[in-house]
C-alpha positions in Angstrom: -5.3 99.2 27.0 -8.4 98.9 29.2 -11.6 97.3 27.8 -15.1 96.3 29.1 -18.0 94.5 27.5 -21.7 94.4 28.6 -25.0 93.2 27.1 -28.4 94.0 28.4 -31.8 92.5 27.5 -33.5 96.0 27.5 -37.0 96.8 28.6 -39.1 95.3 25.8 -37.5 92.1 24.6 -37.8 88.6 26.2 -34.6 87.1 24.6 -31.2 88.8 24.4 -30.0 88.3 21.0 -26.8 90.4 21.3 -23.6 88.7 21.9 -20.2 90.1 22.5 -16.6 88.9 22.7 -13.8 91.1 24.5 -10.3 89.8 24.7 -7.3 92.2 25.3 -4.8 89.1 25.0 -3.8 87.4 21.8 -6.2 85.2 20.1 -4.4 83.1 17.5 -2.2 85.4 15.4 -4.3 88.5 16.5 -3.0 90.6 19.4 -6.5 91.0 20.6 -10.0 90.6 19.4 -13.2 92.4 20.0 -16.7 91.5 18.5 -20.4 92.7 18.6 -23.0 90.5 17.1 -26.9 91.5 17.0 -28.8 88.3 15.9 -32.2 88.3 14.0 -34.6 85.6 13.4 -37.8 84.4 14.9 -37.9 82.6 18.5 -34.6 81.8 19.5 -32.8 81.8 16.1 -31.3 85.2 16.4 -30.0 84.2 19.8 -28.4 81.1 18.3 -27.0 83.1 15.2 -25.1 85.7 17.1 -23.7 83.3 19.7 -22.8 80.7 17.0 -21.1 83.1 14.9 -19.0 84.6 17.6 -17.9 81.3 19.0 -17.3 79.8 15.5 -15.3 82.9 14.2 -13.1 83.0 17.3 -12.4 79.3 17.0 -11.3 80.0 13.3 -9.2 82.8 14.4 -7.3 80.7 16.9 -6.5 78.1 14.3 -5.6 80.4 11.5 -2.1 80.5 9.9 -2.5 83.8 8.1 -0.1 86.5 9.2 -2.3 89.4 7.7 -5.1 90.5 10.1 -7.4 91.3 7.2 -6.8 88.0 5.5 -7.4 86.2 8.8 -10.6 88.1 9.6 -12.0 87.7 6.0 -11.3 84.0 5.7 -13.0 83.4 9.2 -16.0 85.5 8.5 -16.7 83.5 5.0 -16.3 80.2 6.8 -18.7 81.3 9.6 -21.2 82.4 6.9 -21.0 79.1 5.3 -21.5 77.1 8.5 -24.4 79.3 9.8 -26.2 78.9 6.4 -25.6 75.1 6.6 -27.0 74.8 10.1 -30.1 76.9 9.0 -30.7 74.6 6.1 -30.5 71.5 8.3 -32.8 72.9 11.0 -36.2 74.3 10.0 -36.8 76.3 13.1 -33.5 78.2 12.5 -34.4 79.1 8.8 -33.8 82.8 8.0 -31.5 83.5 11.0 -28.6 85.9 10.8 -26.7 88.4 12.5 -24.8 91.7 12.3 -21.2 91.4 13.0 -18.5 94.1 13.7 -15.1 92.9 14.7 -11.8 94.8 15.5 -8.3 94.0 16.4 -5.5 96.6 17.3 -1.9 96.2 16.4 0.0 98.9 18.4 -1.7 102.0 17.1 -3.4 100.6 14.1 -6.9 99.2 14.3 -8.4 96.7 11.6 -12.3 96.7 11.4 -14.6 94.5 9.7 -18.4 95.2 9.6 -21.6 93.6 8.3 -25.0 95.1 9.2 -25.9 98.1 11.3 -23.9 97.5 14.5 -21.3 100.2 14.8 -17.8 101.2 15.7 -17.0 104.6 16.8 -13.7 106.4 17.8 -13.8 109.1 20.4 -10.7 111.4 20.2 -10.9 115.0 19.7 -14.3 114.3 18.2 -16.5 111.3 18.0 -16.3 109.6 14.5 -18.4 106.7 13.2 -16.1 104.4 11.5 -18.4 101.7 10.1 -21.2 102.4 7.7 -24.7 101.0 8.3 -25.9 98.3 5.8 -29.4 99.3 6.2 -32.3 100.3 4.0 -32.5 103.9 5.4 -28.8 104.3 5.1 -29.2 103.5 1.4 -32.0 106.1 1.2 -30.0 108.7 2.8 -27.2 108.1 0.3 -29.7 108.5 -2.7 -31.2 111.8 -1.1 -34.6 110.1 -0.5 -34.2 110.9 3.3 -32.2 113.3 5.6 -30.4 112.0 8.6 -33.3 113.3 11.0 -36.0 111.5 8.9 -33.8 108.3 8.9 -33.8 108.2 12.7 -37.7 107.8 12.9 -38.3 106.0 9.8 -40.5 103.0 10.3 -38.1 100.7 8.3 -34.9 101.9 10.0 -34.3 98.4 11.5 -34.2 96.6 7.9 -30.5 95.8 7.2 -29.4 94.9 3.8 -26.4 92.7 4.7 -26.0 90.1 7.5 -24.1 86.9 8.2 -26.3 84.1 7.1 -28.4 86.2 4.7 -26.6 85.2 1.5 -24.3 82.6 0.1 -21.5 85.2 -0.2 -20.9 87.7 2.5 -19.3 91.2 1.8 -18.0 92.8 4.9 -16.6 96.4 4.8 -13.0 96.8 6.0 -11.4 99.8 7.6 -7.9 100.6 8.8 -7.8 103.2 11.5 -4.8 105.1 12.9 -5.4 105.5 16.8 -3.9 108.1 19.1 -3.1 107.8 22.8 -6.2 108.4 24.8 -8.6 107.4 22.0 -11.6 105.5 23.1 -13.1 102.8 20.7 -17.0 102.2 21.2 -18.5 99.0 19.5 -22.3 98.7 19.8 -25.6 97.3 18.6 -28.4 99.5 17.4 -30.1 99.0 20.8 -27.8 101.7 22.0 -27.8 104.1 19.0 -31.6 103.9 18.6 -32.1 105.0 22.1 -29.4 107.6 22.5 -28.3 110.4 20.2 -24.3 110.4 19.4 -23.9 113.7 21.4 -25.4 112.0 24.5 -23.2 108.8 24.0 -20.0 110.9 23.6 -21.0 113.0 26.7 -21.3 110.0 28.9 -18.1 108.4 27.8 -16.2 111.5 28.3 -17.6 112.1 31.8 -16.6 108.6 33.0 -13.0 107.6 32.7 -13.7 104.1 33.5 -14.8 101.9 30.6 -17.0 99.9 33.0 -18.8 102.7 34.5 -19.3 104.4 31.1 -20.8 101.4 29.5 -23.0 100.7 32.5 -24.2 104.3 32.4 -24.9 103.9 28.7 -27.0 101.0 29.3 -28.9 102.5 32.1 -29.7 105.7 30.0 -30.7 103.5 27.0 -33.1 101.7 29.2 -34.6 104.8 30.8 -35.2 106.3 27.2 -37.2 103.2 26.4 -35.0 100.2 26.2 -36.8 99.0 23.0 -34.0 96.5 22.0 -31.3 94.5 23.3 -28.1 96.5 24.0 -24.4 95.5 23.5 -21.4 97.6 24.2 -17.6 97.2 24.1 -15.5 100.1 25.1 -11.8 100.1 24.6 -9.4 102.8 26.1 -6.1 103.0 24.2 
């Protein structure tokens, strides 16, 4: 397995509110662990939220005695949400903070994924497949037929998410179990990438660069050339 992670502030933002965790070796009972978090909130609240959630979550994973990957991740997410909300309640300057959260771990050829918000996980094999489903206002409108995909991409409210860590007392992540093949590439990213590059361009860049590091750096460069309107977070894993 090869893996590489990168974050970039982009061309427009003053603070990088994206945070990643990329560990190919065991973390607690999990054989590896990968996380992308995209914080939200005024001033430095989004920056704090994404960093806190990744660090607190990984700490809980390290000390968990659960043998099931889903149970391990689900319990750690709940505890992370509870503690983030407690901090926001105690510190007025952090009120309203939250973060997206997409986490993955790979056992042999099976990947377990949990997702909250609109950061994404894709698998690139024979084709590029989006595994996660955005928890966003425009995705809900697409589902009800109010918008089509092309309209959703340019909708003024496309950045409004409907689920986030810290947003509610109870957190409801989606869980996915994915069978991987030799040569598959896993992409985890924040919307700072997907809002700047079409999926077809993302896939093209990844396929043209066999090194995850070069592919990730090329994606960041291209996203910034296209406007770089948001922070960018990327993890690439080559199975």
